[in-house]
C-alpha positions in Angstrom: -0.2 0.2 0.3 1.6 3.4 -1.0 1.5 6.3 1.4 -0.7 9.7 0.2 2.4 11.9 -0.5 0.3 14.8 0.6 0.8 14.0 4.2 4.7 13.4 3.7 7.0 16.5 3.4 8.7 17.8 0.3 12.3 16.1 -0.1 15.3 18.2 1.1 18.3 19.1 -1.5 21.0 16.9 -0.3 23.6 18.2 2.3 27.2 18.2 0.8 28.2 16.0 4.1 25.9 13.4 3.2 26.9 13.4 -0.6 30.5 13.3 0.5 30.1 10.2 3.1 27.7 8.3 0.3 30.4 8.8 -2.3 33.8 7.8 0.0 32.5 5.0 2.4 29.7 3.7 0.3 29.6 4.0 -3.6 31.7 1.4 -5.6 33.1 1.9 -8.8 30.4 2.6 -11.6 28.1 3.2 -8.8 26.7 7.3 -9.4 24.1 7.6 -7.0 22.0 6.3 -4.0 20.0 4.5 -6.5 22.8 2.5 -7.5 23.9 1.3 -4.3 20.6 0.3 -3.4 20.2 -1.9 -6.8 23.6 -3.7 -5.5 22.6 -4.3 -2.2 18.9 -5.3 -3.2 20.1 -7.5 -6.1 22.7 -9.0 -3.3 20.0 -10.1 -0.8 17.5 -11.3 -3.1 20.6 -13.7 -4.0 20.4 -16.8 -1.6 16.4 -16.7 -2.6 15.0 -19.5 -4.0 15.9 -19.0 -8.0 12.5 -18.5 -9.7 11.8 -15.8 -6.3 14.8 -14.0 -6.9 13.3 -11.2 -9.1 9.9 -11.0 -6.8 12.4 -10.4 -3.9 14.7 -7.9 -5.5 12.0 -5.9 -6.3 10.7 -5.6 -2.5 14.4 -5.4 -1.1 14.6 -2.3 -3.5 11.6 -0.4 -2.3 12.3 -1.3 1.2 15.8 0.4 0.8 13.9 3.3 -0.7 11.0 3.4 2.4 14.0 3.8 5.2 14.8 0.2 5.8 18.5 0.3 5.4 21.2 -1.9 6.6 24.5 -1.4 8.8 27.3 0.4 7.3 29.4 -2.9 6.3 26.0 -4.2 4.5 25.7 -0.9 2.3 29.3 -0.9 1.7 30.2 -4.2 1.0 26.7 -6.7 0.0 27.3 -7.2 -3.8 30.5 -5.8 -4.2 32.5 -8.8 -4.9 34.4 -8.7 -1.9 35.8 -11.3 0.5 34.5 -9.1 3.3 32.1 -9.8 5.9 28.7 -8.0 6.4 28.5 -8.2 9.9 29.8 -4.8 11.4 31.2 -6.6 14.8 31.7 -10.0 16.6 33.1 -11.2 20.1 35.8 -13.2 20.5 36.9 -15.5 23.2 40.1 -15.2 24.8 41.3 -17.9 27.6 44.0 -18.5 30.1 47.0 -20.1 28.0 49.6 -18.2 25.3 48.6 -20.9 22.7 45.9 -23.4 21.6 42.8 -23.8 23.8 42.7 -23.7 27.6 41.0 -26.2 29.7 37.6 -24.9 29.0 38.5 -24.8 25.4 39.2 -21.2 25.1 41.4 -19.5 22.4 44.9 -19.1 23.5 45.9 -15.1 23.8 47.7 -15.5 20.6 45.2 -17.7 18.6 42.4 -15.0 19.8 44.6 -12.4 18.6 45.2 -14.3 14.9 41.5 -14.8 14.9 40.7 -11.3 16.1 43.4 -10.0 13.4 41.3 -11.7 10.8 38.0 -10.4 11.6 39.4 -7.2 11.5 40.9 -7.4 8.5 37.4 -8.5 6.9 35.8 -5.6 8.0 34.3 -6.6 11.8 35.1 -5.1 14.9 35.6 -7.3 18.0 35.1 -7.5 21.4 36.5 -9.3 24.1 36.0 -10.4 27.7 40.0 -10.6 29.1 39.1 -12.1 32.7 39.9 -15.4 32.0 43.8 -14.0 31.3 45.7 -15.1 35.3 46.3 -11.8 37.2 49.8 -10.2 36.9 52.1 -11.5 39.6 50.2 -15.1 39.1 51.9 -18.2 38.7 52.7 -19.7 35.3 54.1 -23.2 36.0 54.8 -24.1 32.6 57.9 -21.8 32.2 58.1 -21.1 36.2 57.6 -17.4 35.8 55.2 -14.9 36.8 52.1 -13.7 34.6 51.9 -10.2 33.4 48.2 -10.0 33.3 45.8 -9.1 31.4 45.8 -5.4 30.9 49.5 -6.3 29.4 47.8 -8.3 26.9 45.7 -5.7 25.5 48.2 -3.5 25.0 49.3 -6.0 22.4 45.7 -6.3 21.4 45.7 -2.7 20.6 48.9 -2.6 18.8 48.1 -5.1 16.5 44.3 -3.1 15.7 46.3 -0.3 14.6 48.7 -2.3 12.6 45.7 -4.0 10.5 43.8 -2.0 8.1 40.3 -3.5 7.9 38.3 -4.1 5.1 37.1 -0.3 3.7 40.2 1.4 5.2 38.6 1.6 8.4 40.1 1.0 11.5 38.8 -1.9 13.3 36.9 -1.0 16.7 37.3 -3.0 19.5 35.7 -3.4 22.6 37.3 -4.6 26.2 35.1 -6.0 29.0 37.2 -7.1 32.4 35.0 -8.5 35.3 34.2 -6.3 38.7 35.9 -9.7 40.5 39.4 -9.7 38.8 42.5 -8.9 40.3 43.5 -6.7 38.1 40.7 -4.7 37.3 41.8 -1.5 39.1 44.8 -1.4 36.8 41.8 -2.1 34.0 39.9 1.0 35.1 42.6 3.5 34.8 44.9 2.2 32.6 43.3 4.8 30.2 44.7 7.5 31.8 47.6 7.2 30.3 47.8 9.2 27.2 48.1 7.1 23.7 47.4 3.7 26.0 44.4 1.2 24.3 43.3 4.1 21.3 41.7 1.1 19.6 39.2 0.2 22.5 36.4 0.9 24.2 36.6 -0.5 27.5 33.6 -1.6 30.4 33.7 -3.5 33.2 31.3 -6.3 33.9 29.3 -6.0 37.1 27.6 -8.4 38.6 24.3 -8.6 40.8 26.3 -9.2 44.3 28.8 -6.7 43.9 25.7 -4.3 43.7 24.3 -5.8 46.6 27.6 -5.7 48.5 28.0 -2.0 47.7 24.5 -1.2 49.3 25.5 -3.2 51.9 28.9 -1.0 52.4 30.8 -4.5 52.9 33.9 -5.7 51.5 34.2 -7.4 48.2 36.9 -10.3 47.1 39.2 -10.3 44.2 39.5 -13.6 42.7 41.0 -15.7 40.1 41.3 -19.8 39.6 45.0 -19.3 39.1 47.5 -19.7 42.2 48.9 -16.5 43.0 52.8 -15.9 43.1 54.6 -16.3 46.3 55.1 -13.0 47.2 50.8 -12.2 46.7 50.4 -15.4 49.0 52.7 -13.6 51.5 50.3 -10.5 51.3 47.2 -12.7 52.3 46.4 -14.1 48.8 44.7 -17.2 50.3 42.3 -19.9 48.6 38.6 -20.4 49.1 36.6 -23.4 49.8 35.5 -23.3 46.0 38.9 -23.9 45.0 39.4 -19.9 43.6 42.2 -17.7 45.1 41.1 -14.7 46.5 44.0 -12.4 45.9 42.8 -9.6 48.0 39.5 -7.6 49.4 38.7 -4.1 49.6 35.5 -1.8 50.3 33.0 -2.5 47.4 32.8 1.1 48.0 36.5 2.3 47.3 36.1 0.2 44.1 33.2 1.5 42.5 34.3 4.9 43.7 37.4 4.3 41.4 35.3 3.2 38.3 32.8 6.4 38.9 35.9 9.1 38.8 37.0 7.6 36.3 33.7 7.8 34.4 33.2 11.2 35.5 36.8 12.6 34.3 37.3 10.3 31.3 34.3 8.9 29.8 35.0 5.9 30.1 34.9 2.5 31.5 31.3 1.6 30.7 29.0 -0.4 33.0 27.9 -4.1 31.8 25.0 -5.4 34.1 26.0 -9.1 33.2 23.3 -10.9 35.2 20.5 -8.4 34.1 22.0 -9.3 30.1 21.9 -13.0 30.9 19.0 -13.3 33.0 17.3 -11.6 30.1 18.7 -13.8 27.0 16.5 -16.3 25.2 19.4 -18.3 24.7 20.4 -18.7 28.6 19.9 -22.6 28.2 23.0 -22.9 25.8 25.1 -19.6 26.0 26.6 -17.5 28.9 27.6 -13.9 27.7 30.6 -12.3 29.0 31.2 -9.7 26.4 29.3 -7.0 24.1 30.5 -5.4 20.3 32.4 -2.1 20.8 29.4 -0.2 20.6 27.7 -2.2 23.8 24.3 -2.6 22.0 24.6 -6.3 21.2 26.2 -8.6 24.3 27.2 -11.9 22.7 28.7 -15.3 22.8 31.7 -16.2 22.0 32.1 -16.1 18.1 28.4 -14.1 18.4 28.0 -11.6 15.4 25.9 -8.5 15.0 23.9 -8.4 11.8 22.1 -4.7 11.9 19.8 -2.9 10.1 17.6 0.4 11.3 15.0 1.6 9.8 14.8 5.3 9.8 12.2 6.9 11.8 11.5 9.8 10.2 10.2 8.5 7.1 7.0 7.6 9.1 6.1 10.6 10.4 3.1 11.9 8.4 2.4 16.3 8.7 5.7 17.3 10.3 5.3 20.0 12.8 1.6 19.9 12.4 2.1 21.0 7.9 -0.9 20.5 6.4 -2.6 18.6 9.4 -1.9 17.2 12.4 1.5 15.5 12.7 1.3 11.4 13.2 3.2 8.3 12.8 2.6 5.8 10.1 2.7 2.5 12.5 1.6 0.4 9.2 4.1 1.3 7.0 6.2 0.8 9.8 5.7 -2.3 10.5 5.7 -3.3 7.0 9.4 -2.2 6.5 10.1 -3.6 10.1 9.0 -7.5 8.5 10.8 -7.5 5.3 13.7 -6.0 7.1 13.5 -9.4 9.3 13.9 -11.4 6.0 16.5 -8.7 4.6 18.7 -9.3 7.3 18.1 -13.5 7.7 19.6 -13.3 4.2 22.5 -11.2 5.2 23.4 -14.6 7.4 23.5 -16.9 4.0 25.4 -14.0 2.1 28.1 -12.9 3.9 31.3 -14.1 3.9 32.7 -15.3 7.1 36.7 -14.6 8.6 36.6 -17.8 10.9 34.3 -20.9 10.6 33.8 -20.7 14.2 31.7 -17.4 13.5 29.7 -19.1 11.0 28.7 -22.4 13.1 27.8 -19.5 15.9 25.5 -17.5 13.5 23.8 -20.8 11.6 23.1 -22.5 15.1 21.0 -19.3 16.3 20.3 -16.8 13.3 20.6 -13.6 16.1 19.6 -10.4 13.5 19.3 -6.8 14.9 16.2 -4.7 13.4 16.4 -1.5 15.2 16.0 2.4 14.1 17.1 5.5 13.7 16.2 9.2 13.9 14.5 9.0 17.3 15.1 12.6 18.6 14.2 14.2 15.0 11.2 11.7 15.0 9.9 12.8 18.3 10.4 16.9 17.4 8.7 16.0 14.1 5.6 14.9 16.0 6.0 18.0 18.3 6.7 16.1 21.5 9.4 16.4 23.9 12.4 13.9 24.4 12.9 14.6 27.8 8.6 14.6 28.4 6.4 11.1 29.5 4.8 11.6 26.1 8.2 11.2 24.4 9.1 8.9 25.9 5.4 6.8 25.6 5.8 7.5 21.9 9.2 6.0 22.1 8.2 2.8 23.9 5.6 2.5 21.3 7.2 2.1 18.4 9.5 0.2 20.2 7.1 -2.2 21.1 5.5 -2.1 17.4 9.0 -3.0 16.6 9.3 -5.7 18.5 6.2 -7.7 17.9 6.1 -7.2 14.2 9.7 -8.8 14.0 8.9 -11.7 16.3 5.7 -12.5 14.3 7.9 -12.0 11.1 10.5 -14.2 12.4 7.5 -16.9 13.4 6.1 -16.5 9.5 9.8 -17.1 8.2 10.2 -20.2 10.2 7.3 -21.5 9.1 9.0 -21.0 5.2 12.0 -21.9 5.8 12.5 -23.7 9.2 13.7 -22.3 13.0 17.0 -22.0 14.3 18.6 -25.0 14.8 18.9 -24.6 18.9 15.5 -23.8 19.0 13.8 -25.4 22.3 10.0 -23.9 22.8 9.7 -24.6 26.2 13.3 -23.1 27.3 13.2 -20.4 25.0 9.9 -18.9 26.2 11.3 -19.8 30.1 9.9 -17.8 32.8 12.3 -14.7 32.8 13.5 -14.8 29.1 12.5 -11.8 26.6 10.1 -14.1 25.1 8.2 -15.0 27.5 7.2 -11.2 27.8 5.5 -11.6 24.8 2.0 -11.1 23.7 0.4 -14.7 24.9 -0.9 -15.2 21.4 2.7 -14.7 20.0 3.8 -16.9 22.4 1.7 -19.9 20.9 2.8 -19.6 17.6 6.2 -19.6 18.6 5.6 -22.7 20.5 3.7 -24.2 17.3 5.9 -23.4 14.4 8.8 -22.3 16.4 10.9 -18.9 15.1 13.9 -18.5 12.9 15.8 -16.2 15.0 16.9 -16.2 18.3 16.9 -12.3 18.8 15.5 -10.0 16.6 16.3 -6.5 18.2 19.1 -4.1 18.7 19.1 -0.2 18.8 22.8 0.5 17.6 24.3 3.7 16.6 24.4 4.5 13.6 27.2 6.5 12.7 27.6 7.3 9.1 24.4 5.6 7.8 22.7 8.5 9.5 24.9 10.7 7.4 24.8 9.1 4.0 20.8 7.9 3.8 19.0 9.8 6.4 19.7 13.2 5.9 22.0 13.7 9.2 19.0 12.1 11.4 19.4 11.8 14.9 21.4 9.1 15.6 20.2 6.2 16.7 18.1 6.3 20.0 20.2 9.4 20.7 18.2 13.2 20.8 20.3 15.3 18.2 23.5 16.6 19.5 23.6 20.2 17.9 21.1 21.4 14.9 24.3 22.6 13.3 27.8 22.7 13.2 30.8 22.8 11.7 32.5 19.4 10.6 36.1 19.7 9.1 37.4 16.6 6.6 40.6 16.3 5.7 40.9 15.6 1.5 43.6 13.4 -0.2 45.9 16.4 -1.3 46.3 17.4 2.6 43.8 20.3 2.4 40.9 20.7 4.4 37.6 20.9 3.9 34.5 22.1 6.0 30.8 21.4 5.8 28.0 23.3 7.6 26.4 20.2 8.9 22.5 20.5 9.6 20.1 18.3 11.6 17.3 16.6 9.1 14.5 17.9 11.8 16.0 21.5 12.1 16.2 21.6 8.2 13.2 20.5 7.7 11.3 22.7 10.3 13.0 25.4 8.0 12.2 24.4 4.7 8.2 24.7 5.7 8.6 27.6 6.8 9.9 27.5 10.6 11.8 30.0 12.0 14.9 28.6 13.1 16.2 31.5 15.3 13.0 30.8 18.0 12.7 27.1 17.5 9.9 25.6 19.8 10.0 24.1 22.8 10.1 20.0 21.3 13.6 20.9 20.0 15.3 19.8 22.7 18.8 18.6 22.5 21.2 15.7 24.3 23.0 18.4 26.7 19.9 21.2 27.3 17.8 18.0 28.9 18.5 16.8 32.3 20.7 13.5 32.6 17.6 11.5 34.1 15.7 12.2 30.4 18.3 10.3 29.1 17.7 7.4 31.5 14.2 7.5 31.9 14.3 7.1 27.8 16.4 4.1 28.1 14.2 2.4 30.9 11.3 3.0 28.1 12.5 1.5 25.6 14.7 -1.3 26.6 11.7 -3.3 27.9 11.1 -4.3 24.0 14.6 -4.9 23.4 16.1 -8.3 23.5 19.3 -7.5 23.4 20.3 -4.2 24.1 20.9 0.1 23.6 23.4 1.9 23.0 22.8 5.3 24.3 25.4 7.9 26.4 24.1 9.6 28.7 24.9 13.3 28.5 25.7 15.2 32.0 27.0 19.0 32.1 30.4 20.1 33.1 29.4 20.9 36.4 26.5 17.9 37.4 27.4 16.8 40.9 29.7 13.5 41.3 27.2 12.0 44.3 24.6 12.7 41.7 26.6 11.1 38.6 27.0 8.1 40.9 23.6 7.7 41.3 22.3 7.8 37.8 24.5 4.0 37.6 22.8 2.5 40.9 19.2 3.9 39.0 20.1 2.1 36.1 21.2 -1.7 37.8 17.7 -0.9 40.2 15.8 0.0 36.7 17.4 -3.8 35.2 19.0 -1.9 32.2 22.1 -3.8 30.3 24.6 -1.4 30.4 25.5 2.3 31.0 27.6 5.0 29.2 28.0 8.8 30.3 29.9 11.3 28.9 30.3 14.9 30.8 32.2 17.7 29.1 35.6 18.9 31.2 38.9 20.0 31.7 40.0 17.0 31.1 38.1 15.8 28.2 36.9 19.1 26.6 33.9 20.2 25.4 32.2 18.1 22.8 31.1 19.7 19.4 31.9 22.9 17.5 28.7 24.3 16.7 29.6 27.2 15.1 31.3 28.2 11.8 35.2 28.3 11.9 37.7 30.8 10.5 38.7 30.6 6.7 41.9 30.4 6.3 44.0 32.7 3.6 44.8 30.7 0.5 49.1 30.2 0.8 51.0 32.5 -1.3 52.4 31.1 -4.8 56.0 30.3 -5.2 56.4 33.4 -7.5 54.9 35.7 -4.6 57.5 33.4 -2.2 60.7 34.8 -4.3 59.7 38.3 -4.6 58.3 38.8 -1.0 61.0 40.5 1.3 59.6 38.7 4.5 61.4 35.4 2.5 64.2 37.1 0.7 67.3 35.1 2.1 69.8 37.4 4.2 73.4 36.3 3.6 74.4 37.3 7.8 73.1 39.0 10.7 72.4 42.8 10.0 75.0 45.0 12.2 73.3 46.9 15.2 70.9 46.7 17.4 67.1 45.0 16.3 63.9 45.8 17.8 63.0 42.5 19.9 60.6 40.7 21.9 60.7 38.4 24.8 57.9 36.0 25.9 57.4 33.9 29.0 56.2 30.8 27.8 54.1 28.7 30.8 53.3 25.2 29.5 52.5 22.1 30.9 53.6 18.7 30.6 53.1 15.6 33.0 56.0 17.1 35.0 53.8 20.2 35.9 53.9 23.7 35.1 57.5 24.5 32.7 58.1 27.9 32.4 60.9 29.5 29.9 61.7 33.1 28.4 62.4 33.6 24.7 63.8 36.4 22.8 62.9 37.1 19.0 64.5 39.9 17.2 63.0 41.9 14.3 64.4 43.6 11.3 62.4 46.2 10.2 61.3 46.2 6.3 61.4 49.3 3.8 57.4 48.8 3.5 56.6 48.9 7.4 56.5 45.5 8.0 58.9 43.6 10.6 60.6 40.4 10.0 61.7 37.5 12.7 65.6 36.7 12.1 67.1 35.9 15.5 65.9 33.6 18.4 67.2 32.8 21.4 67.4 31.7 25.0 68.5 34.6 27.8 71.5 32.7 29.7 70.9 31.7 33.4 67.9 29.6 32.8 68.4 25.9 34.1 66.8 22.9 33.6 67.6 19.7 31.1 65.9 21.9 27.9 68.3 24.2 28.0 70.7 22.5 26.0 68.4 21.3 22.8 66.5 24.7 23.1 69.8 27.0 22.8 70.5 24.6 19.6 67.1 24.8 18.3 67.0 28.6 18.6 70.7 28.9 16.8 68.6 26.4 13.6 65.6 28.8 14.0 67.9 32.0 13.4 69.4 29.9 10.2 65.9 29.2 8.9 64.8 32.8 9.2 67.3 34.3 7.5 67.3 31.7 4.8 63.7 32.7 3.9 62.0 29.1 5.5 61.3 30.2 8.8 57.4 29.5 8.3 58.4 26.1 7.2 61.2 24.9 10.0 58.4 26.1 12.6 55.6 24.1 11.1 58.7 20.9 11.0 58.8 21.8 14.7 55.4 21.9 15.3 55.3 18.0 14.2 58.2 16.9 16.4 56.7 14.4 19.1 58.4 12.5 22.0 57.1 9.6 24.3 56.4 11.5 27.5 52.8 12.5 26.7 51.2 15.7 25.4 52.3 19.3 26.1 49.2 21.8 27.2 49.8 25.3 25.9 47.6 28.0 24.9 43.9 27.4 24.4 41.8 27.5 21.4 38.6 29.8 21.3 35.6 29.2 19.7 33.0 31.2 17.6 30.9 31.1 20.6 33.5 32.0 22.9 34.6 28.9 25.1 37.5 28.1 25.1 39.2 24.6 24.6 43.3 23.5 25.3 45.7 23.1 23.2 47.7 20.1 23.0 51.0 19.0 21.3 53.1 16.4 20.6 55.9 17.1 22.3 57.8 20.4 24.1 59.3 21.3 20.8 56.2 21.5 19.1 54.8 23.6 21.9 57.5 26.3 21.4 57.5 26.4 18.0 53.8 27.3 18.5 54.8 30.0 20.9 56.9 31.3 18.5 54.1 31.4 15.6 52.0 33.3 17.9 54.5 35.7 18.9 55.3 36.9 15.6 51.8 36.7 15.1 51.0 39.2 17.8 54.5 41.2 16.4 52.9 42.0 13.2 49.4 42.6 14.8 48.4 42.9 18.0 45.0 41.8 17.5 46.3 38.4 15.4 46.5 35.2 17.3 44.6 36.5 20.9 42.7 33.5 20.8 45.9 31.3 20.8 47.2 33.0 24.1 47.2 30.5 27.0 44.1 31.2 29.1 44.6 32.4 32.5 44.0 30.0 35.7 44.1 26.5 33.9 45.3 24.2 36.2 48.0 21.5 36.0 47.7 19.7 32.5 45.7 16.3 33.3 46.5 13.0 31.8 44.0 12.8 28.8 42.9 9.4 26.9 42.7 8.5 23.5 44.4 9.2 19.9 45.6 12.1 18.7 43.0 14.3 16.9 43.9 15.4 13.3 42.1 18.7 14.2 43.0 20.2 17.9 45.8 17.7 18.3 44.5 16.5 21.5 45.3 13.0 22.5 41.6 12.8 23.0 40.1 10.4 20.0 37.9 8.0 21.3 35.3 5.7 19.9 31.8 7.2 20.9 28.5 6.4 19.7 31.0 3.3 17.0 32.7 6.4 16.0 36.3 7.7 16.2 35.1 11.4 18.1 37.4 13.9 19.8 36.1 14.6 23.1 38.2 18.1 22.8 37.1 19.6 19.8 34.4 17.3 18.4 35.9 16.2 15.3 34.3 12.9 13.6 36.4 10.9 12.1 35.7 6.9 10.7 32.3 4.7 12.1 31.9 1.1 12.9 
């Protein structure tokens, strides 16, 4: 049944960012438009149907893609492209307590797991792991008469391997590292990412059990335990064997351990929390599997070798009369359910179509046929329906949409089981046993499952949508999230090294403007992530989670001044609400602010070579001019891991005939002490030679690139157009000093120049950052957030999972 176009909003012109993301990440050679891509994907999905039915299913899949039922990034990129690349976004890989082969429980040894993970990432999949089976640091290793180095040291190895292996489609593979709350090395795990550059390619989460949470509430002690025998020093320090055979390495107050997690999450946005007892109790397959880890974004708790085969439905496509244009706004549940039902078949076909990196992954998928139909654009959809995301009416609509998705998906999977058979490990009584997700389905649907079976063990997953939202949904709000910003600037580095800037606009905001709305005075139902209370984010998860058989990838945003005690209460509330996990984000002086929502200043184009040759600022000077030169002295204060550092530098200037001044001499006054003095003095002499040779700019630019192994250096701040400041970070003292000299020269020529780059007053000593180096602001603050590489200082968005 075709919808009446009169109730739908008019098409919007394609945003430049959407066009470029589509071209770079999804279109294949020979494809010129989105329709070509849809035809390729539909043809691939239909190829596993019965031969005489393929044309019919190709047409139906194509219509569903056009309607807004798309695949996750791997499907849209690789389906039908002729690549030996997986169509599955993410997996969970097991890791045992041995180096090679398999441990006593059958888990892959550490380096076998590393090999499997490398192959998975090479084929395009992200990987999650539970490292808890690895024996603690200092435990005995009888085979080699040595002591174990602990799981954190092996996470270092996996992290470096991920940096080395380029995944299919030229994106870096995402990883999730999990450690149990009772592992003896959990404190090291919690604080590891405070070290600059450590575990750049990992999200990390602590697997928290119900017994721990009960110990926390009762203010009791908590035991850190493992089956491995402690070393002699640990036994001498009090480690003892318990009656169950495990070794208790240490006891500490549960609140002390919890506070360490909370403080790290408050300051660094990691680790996240996984409530593994809620995950396993709710699991439809708890009778044949135990879940210990999730995929990198957390929306798919998975058993060893499990995969997430995902496909969101774009909710904004099903809003009639948005914002009340032409009638009362409404959500078209009939057509939404039609799209969901067909999406179940499409994702089930992906399991038969995809290339599997490992045979174990294929065997796991064929036995259970997990899929994850989800949605994207919830925040924008509620705005278009004139409902506030942070109010009961908005949550009620979200729950209604999620319930409709659940019921339709499960009914479609029953119908598919009647046609193609149920998944091979299906056991009706145990699948519908009391407490499982399936046991909460309507009674009529449960009876259908008992009678006919069900094709897919799990069917619903609310994932982040990353670049697919940009490419296919006109930048509709990501997944279950509200919009983060209605407009913002995004920088992108081109192949030739140049920087392109985009004005990125939220879909609902654009649509409201196109329908004549005043975007300078938005109505109250336009509510963004940071403008609502943290409790509202949590309440939305509570409203939707009962209808999701896996989990939800969602970030609870809190303000920079959010009280720490209230922050801790969010996690307690999440546990009592039986959520399966929680991740938070708080902008602060360590992580910086989140998004640059204002246009950036444009840089002047570089001068041509001919202009440079004729420019007296760049002409060669054979020797230092005689006489006294005008000079500027600069006190430079910057922060390293050793604290605040202070230097005085002097720059001499040569007056030119046209009234300008040219920097030609650099030196450090005598009398300054410290290990840096000699190399700084030498650097100043080399800069003086470069200045007189006419290539000072290049020399300073080269100095800015110098890196060292002592962590980032903070000097100066960048003031955004909205007046907020974020710190500037440099890879070394050399780079920081070069940056200071560039600003000194700029201010000498124009006192107003570089004012935004002056060191901000009142900044404390540099805290330790976490994450990879941002290609835009230089901060070591690139993390995985909502499935994407995200700079927590300047808001730069890189590759997405």
